[in-house]
DSSP file (Angstrom, degrees, kcal/mol; ACC not computed):
  #  RESIDUE AA STRUCTURE BP1 BP2  ACC     N-H-->O    O-->H-N    N-H-->O    O-->H-N    TCO  KAPPA ALPHA  PHI   PSI    X-CA   Y-CA   Z-CA
    1    1 A M              0   0    0      0, 0.0    25,-2.7     0, 0.0     2,-0.5   0.000 360.0 360.0 360.0 160.6  324.4  220.1   17.6
    2    2 A V  E     +A   25   0A   0     23,-0.2    63,-3.3    21,-0.0     2,-0.3  -0.936 360.0 173.6-115.6 130.8  321.4  218.0   16.7
    3    3 A V  E     -A   24   0A   0     21,-2.3    21,-3.2    -2,-0.5     2,-0.5  -0.914  28.9-126.1-128.0 157.7  320.8  216.5   13.3
    4    4 A T  E     -Ab  23  67A   0     62,-2.6    64,-3.0    -2,-0.3     2,-0.5  -0.922  25.5-163.8-104.8 128.2  318.2  214.1   12.0
    5    5 A V  E     -Ab  22  68A   0     17,-3.4    17,-2.6    -2,-0.5     2,-0.4  -0.954   6.5-172.1-117.7 125.1  319.5  210.9   10.4
    6    6 A A  E     -Ab  21  69A   0     62,-3.1    64,-2.9    -2,-0.5     2,-0.3  -0.895   9.5-170.1-110.3 146.0  317.4  208.7    8.1
    7    7 A A  E     - b   0  70A   0     13,-2.4     2,-0.3    -2,-0.4    64,-0.2  -0.986   9.0-148.7-139.8 147.9  318.8  205.4    6.9
    8    8 A F    >   -     0   0    0     62,-1.4     3,-1.7    -2,-0.3     4,-0.2  -0.778  57.1 -17.2-112.7 157.4  317.8  202.7    4.4
    9    9 A G  G >  S-     0   0    0     -2,-0.3     3,-1.6     1,-0.3     4,-0.2  -0.149 128.4  -4.5  56.5-137.5  318.2  199.0    4.3
   10   10 A D  G >  S+     0   0    0      1,-0.3     3,-1.1     2,-0.2    -1,-0.3   0.661 121.1  76.7 -64.8 -17.4  320.8  197.4    6.6
   11   11 A L  G X  S+     0   0    0     -3,-1.7     3,-1.8     1,-0.2     4,-0.4   0.728  76.1  76.8 -69.0 -19.5  322.0  200.9    7.7
   12   12 A R  G X  S+     0   0    0     -3,-1.6     3,-1.7     1,-0.3    -1,-0.2   0.839  81.8  67.5 -58.1 -32.5  318.9  201.2   10.0
   13   13 A Q  G <  S+     0   0    0     -3,-1.1    -1,-0.3     1,-0.3     5,-0.2   0.702  94.6  57.8 -63.9 -17.5  320.6  198.8   12.5
   14   14 A Y  G <  S+     0   0    0     -3,-1.8    -1,-0.3    -4,-0.2    -2,-0.2   0.556  89.7  86.3 -90.8  -8.7  323.2  201.4   13.2
   15   15 A L  S X  S-     0   0    0     -3,-1.7     3,-2.8    -4,-0.4     4,-0.1  -0.637 100.9 -82.7 -86.8 150.8  320.7  204.1   14.3
   16   16 A P  G >  S+     0   0    0      0, 0.0     3,-1.0     0, 0.0    -1,-0.1  -0.284 117.3   5.2 -53.8 128.8  319.6  204.1   18.0
   17   17 A G  G 3  S-     0   0    0      1,-0.2    -4,-0.1    -4,-0.1    -3,-0.1   0.503 116.5 -88.8  74.4   4.7  316.8  201.5   18.4
   18   18 A G  G <  S+     0   0    0     -3,-2.8    -1,-0.2    -6,-0.2    -5,-0.1   0.778  81.0 156.7  65.8  26.4  317.2  200.3   14.8
   19   19 A T    <   -     0   0    0     -3,-1.0    -4,-0.2     1,-0.1    -1,-0.2  -0.281  55.3-120.1 -82.6 168.8  314.7  202.9   13.6
   20   20 A E  S    S+     0   0    0      1,-0.2   -13,-2.4   -14,-0.1     2,-0.3   0.769  98.1  20.9 -76.7 -27.6  314.4  204.4   10.1
   21   21 A K  E     +A    6   0A   0    -15,-0.2     2,-0.3    -5,-0.1   -15,-0.2  -0.998  68.1 173.9-147.2 137.5  315.0  208.0   11.4
   22   22 A S  E     -A    5   0A   0    -17,-2.6   -17,-3.4    -2,-0.3     2,-0.5  -0.995  29.8-128.4-143.5 147.2  316.7  209.4   14.6
   23   23 A E  E     -A    4   0A   0     -2,-0.3     2,-0.4   -19,-0.2   -19,-0.2  -0.848  35.5-168.2 -90.4 131.2  317.7  212.7   16.0
   24   24 A L  E     -A    3   0A   0    -21,-3.2   -21,-2.3    -2,-0.5     2,-0.7  -0.952  23.5-137.4-125.8 142.2  321.3  212.6   17.1
   25   25 A Q  E     +A    2   0A   0     -2,-0.4   -23,-0.2   -23,-0.2    -2,-0.0  -0.876  37.5 169.9 -92.1 117.4  323.5  214.9   19.2
   26   26 A I        -     0   0    0    -25,-2.7     3,-0.1    -2,-0.7     9,-0.0  -0.896  37.9 -89.5-128.3 158.5  326.8  215.1   17.4
   27   27 A P    >   -     0   0    0      0, 0.0     3,-1.5     0, 0.0    -1,-0.0  -0.322  50.7 -95.2 -65.7 147.1  329.9  217.4   17.9
   28   28 A E  T 3  S+     0   0    0      1,-0.2    35,-0.1    33,-0.0    33,-0.0  -0.308 110.8  29.3 -55.2 142.6  330.1  220.7   16.1
   29   29 A G  T 3  S+     0   0    0     33,-0.5    -1,-0.2     1,-0.3     2,-0.1   0.499  81.2 156.2  83.9   4.0  332.0  220.4   12.8
   30   30 A T    <   -     0   0    0     -3,-1.5    32,-2.8    31,-0.1    -1,-0.3  -0.409  29.2-149.2 -65.3 136.2  331.2  216.8   12.2
   31   31 A T  B  >  -E   61   0B   0     30,-0.3     4,-2.3    -2,-0.1    30,-0.2  -0.494  30.1-102.5 -94.5 171.0  331.4  215.7    8.5
   32   32 A V  H  > S+     0   0    0     28,-1.6     4,-2.2    25,-0.3    27,-0.2   0.929 126.8  50.4 -58.7 -44.5  329.3  213.1    6.8
   33   33 A G  H  > S+     0   0    0     25,-3.0     4,-1.9     1,-0.2    -1,-0.2   0.886 109.5  50.8 -60.7 -38.9  332.3  210.7    7.1
   34   34 A G  H  > S+     0   0    0     24,-0.4     4,-2.8     2,-0.2    -1,-0.2   0.859 107.8  53.0 -66.1 -35.8  332.6  211.6   10.8
   35   35 A L  H  X S+     0   0    0     -4,-2.3     4,-2.2     2,-0.2    -2,-0.2   0.908 106.8  52.0 -64.5 -42.3  328.9  210.8   11.2
   36   36 A V  H  <>S+     0   0    0     -4,-2.2     5,-2.3     1,-0.2     4,-0.2   0.907 113.2  44.7 -60.7 -41.9  329.4  207.4    9.6
   37   37 A E  H ><5S+     0   0    0     -4,-1.9     3,-1.6     3,-0.2    -2,-0.2   0.917 109.7  55.6 -66.5 -43.3  332.3  206.7   12.0
   38   38 A F  H 3<5S+     0   0    0     -4,-2.8    -2,-0.2     1,-0.3    -1,-0.2   0.867 109.2  47.2 -56.3 -38.8  330.2  208.0   14.9
   39   39 A L  T 3<5S-     0   0    0     -4,-2.2    -1,-0.3    -5,-0.1    -2,-0.2   0.475 111.7-125.2 -82.7  -2.6  327.5  205.5   14.1
   40   40 A A  T < 5 +     0   0    0     -3,-1.6    -3,-0.2     1,-0.2    -2,-0.1   0.868  45.3 170.5  59.8  40.2  330.1  202.7   13.8
   41   41 A I      < -     0   0    0     -5,-2.3    -1,-0.2     1,-0.1     5,-0.1  -0.734  33.0-123.6 -81.0 122.0  329.1  201.8   10.3
   42   42 A P    >   -     0   0    0      0, 0.0     3,-1.9     0, 0.0     4,-0.5  -0.247  33.9 -85.7 -66.2 152.3  331.7  199.4    8.9
   43   43 A P  T 3  S+     0   0    0      0, 0.0     0, 0.0     0, 0.0     0, 0.0  -0.280 115.7  27.2 -54.3 139.9  333.6  200.1    5.7
   44   44 A G  T 3  S+     0   0    0      2,-0.3    -3,-0.0    -3,-0.1     3,-0.0   0.232 100.9  85.4  91.0 -13.7  331.6  198.9    2.6
   45   45 A K  S <  S+     0   0    0     -3,-1.9     2,-0.4    27,-0.1   -34,-0.1   0.730  80.5  65.6 -89.0 -24.1  328.2  199.2    4.3
   46   46 A F        +     0   0    0     -4,-0.5    -2,-0.3    26,-0.2    26,-0.2  -0.845  51.4 170.7-104.5 133.5  327.8  203.0    3.5
   47   47 A W        -     0   0    0     24,-3.0     2,-0.3    -2,-0.4    25,-0.2   0.841  58.9 -33.7-105.9 -58.9  327.4  204.2   -0.2
   48   48 A F  E     -C   71   0A   0     23,-1.0    23,-2.6     9,-0.0    -1,-0.4  -0.970  49.2-134.9-158.3 171.5  326.5  207.8   -0.1
   49   49 A A  E     -CD  70  56A   0      7,-0.7     7,-2.3    -2,-0.3     2,-0.4  -0.928   6.2-153.4-131.8 155.3  324.5  210.5    1.8
   50   50 A T  E     -CD  69  55A   0     19,-2.1    19,-2.6    -2,-0.3     2,-0.4  -0.960   2.0-159.7-124.1 149.5  322.1  213.3    0.9
   51   51 A V  E >  S-CD  68  54A   0      3,-2.5     3,-1.8    -2,-0.4    17,-0.2  -0.995  84.3 -12.0-125.8 122.5  321.4  216.5    2.9
   52   52 A A  T 3  S-     0   0    0     15,-1.5    -1,-0.1    -2,-0.4    16,-0.1   0.858 132.3 -54.0  53.2  37.7  318.1  218.2    2.1
   53   53 A G  T 3  S+     0   0    0     14,-0.3     2,-0.4     1,-0.2    -1,-0.3   0.452 114.9 114.4  81.8   0.6  317.8  215.9   -0.9
   54   54 A R  E <  S-D   51   0A   0     -3,-1.8    -3,-2.5     0, 0.0    -1,-0.2  -0.895  70.5-117.8-107.3 133.2  321.2  216.8   -2.4
   55   55 A K  E     -D   50   0A   0     -2,-0.4     2,-0.3    -5,-0.2    -5,-0.3  -0.472  38.3-169.7 -66.5 134.7  324.0  214.2   -2.7
   56   56 A V  E     -D   49   0A   0     -7,-2.3    -7,-0.7    -2,-0.2     2,-0.1  -0.876  19.7-112.8-126.7 158.8  327.0  215.3   -0.6
   57   57 A Q    >   -     0   0    0     -2,-0.3     3,-1.8    -9,-0.1   -25,-0.3  -0.405  35.4-104.4 -84.2 164.8  330.6  214.1   -0.3
   58   58 A D  T 3  S+     0   0    0      1,-0.3   -25,-3.0   -26,-0.2   -24,-0.4   0.754 119.8  58.1 -61.4 -25.4  332.0  212.5    2.9
   59   59 A D  T 3  S+     0   0    0    -27,-0.2    -1,-0.3   -28,-0.2     2,-0.3   0.381  74.5 126.4 -89.3   5.5  333.8  215.8    3.7
   60   60 A Y    <   -     0   0    0     -3,-1.8   -28,-1.6     1,-0.1     2,-0.5  -0.484  61.1-131.6 -64.3 125.8  330.6  217.8    3.8
   61   61 A R  B     -E   31   0B   0     -2,-0.3   -30,-0.3   -30,-0.2   -31,-0.1  -0.711  21.1-134.6 -85.1 121.7  330.4  219.6    7.2
   62   62 A L        -     0   0    0    -32,-2.8   -33,-0.5    -2,-0.5     2,-0.3  -0.393  15.5-151.2 -77.2 151.9  327.0  219.1    8.8
   63   63 A S    >   -     0   0    0     -2,-0.1     3,-1.6   -35,-0.1    -1,-0.0  -0.833  33.3 -78.9-119.4 159.1  325.1  222.0   10.4
   64   64 A D  T 3  S+     0   0    0     -2,-0.3   -61,-0.2     1,-0.2    -1,-0.1  -0.253 113.5  14.4 -55.6 139.7  322.6  222.1   13.3
   65   65 A D  T 3  S+     0   0    0    -63,-3.3    -1,-0.2     1,-0.2   -62,-0.2   0.555  89.9 141.6  71.1  12.1  319.1  220.9   12.3
   66   66 A E    <   -     0   0    0     -3,-1.6   -62,-2.6   -64,-0.3     2,-0.5  -0.496  47.4-134.0 -80.0 155.3  320.0  219.3    9.0
   67   67 A E  E     -b    4   0A   0    -64,-0.2   -15,-1.5    -2,-0.1     2,-0.4  -0.957  22.1-169.1-111.5 122.4  318.5  216.1    7.8
   68   68 A I  E     -bC   5  51A   0    -64,-3.0   -62,-3.1    -2,-0.5     2,-0.5  -0.903   7.2-159.3-112.4 134.7  320.9  213.5    6.5
   69   69 A T  E     -bC   6  50A   0    -19,-2.6   -19,-2.1    -2,-0.4     2,-0.4  -0.973   8.5-155.1-116.0 126.9  319.8  210.4    4.6
   70   70 A L  E     -bC   7  49A   0    -64,-2.9   -62,-1.4    -2,-0.5     2,-0.4  -0.840   7.1-161.7-103.3 134.8  322.3  207.5    4.4
   71   71 A F  E     - C   0  48A   0    -23,-2.6   -24,-3.0    -2,-0.4   -23,-1.0  -0.924   6.5-145.7-118.0 140.7  322.2  205.0    1.6
   72   72 A N        -     0   0    0     -2,-0.4   -26,-0.2   -26,-0.2   -27,-0.1  -0.634  38.3 -85.0 -96.3 160.0  323.7  201.5    1.6
   73   73 A P        -     0   0    0      0, 0.0     2,-0.3     0, 0.0    -1,-0.1  -0.338  45.3-150.6 -60.7 144.5  325.1  199.8   -1.6
   74   74 A V        -     0   0    0     -3,-0.1     2,-0.3     2,-0.0    -3,-0.0  -0.881  10.1-164.9-117.3 152.8  322.5  198.1   -3.7
   75   75 A G        +     0   0    0     -2,-0.3     2,-0.3     0, 0.0     0, 0.0  -0.869  18.2 141.7-130.6 165.0  323.0  195.1   -5.9
   76   76 A G              0   0    0     -2,-0.3    -2,-0.0     1,-0.1     0, 0.0  -0.980 360.0 360.0-179.1-178.1  321.1  193.5   -8.6
   77   77 A G              0   0    0     -2,-0.3    -1,-0.1     0, 0.0     0, 0.0   0.435 360.0 360.0 145.2 360.0  321.4  191.7  -11.8
């Protein structure tokens, strides 16, 4: 199946070509957590994801043609 993945901050480096948004071919039944593994994002670099603007859990099963946005942890103070 094909999904569109958008990433912010340092997470862009894990998308093909280091772009802000990419279409990816992933196996049917892939979860958000599986997508993070598929992209080889190291533990601690990924904070949460949204699908169609709604925050989802790592066990959310992705569907064909969905748009996923990945967010990295932010700091400040």
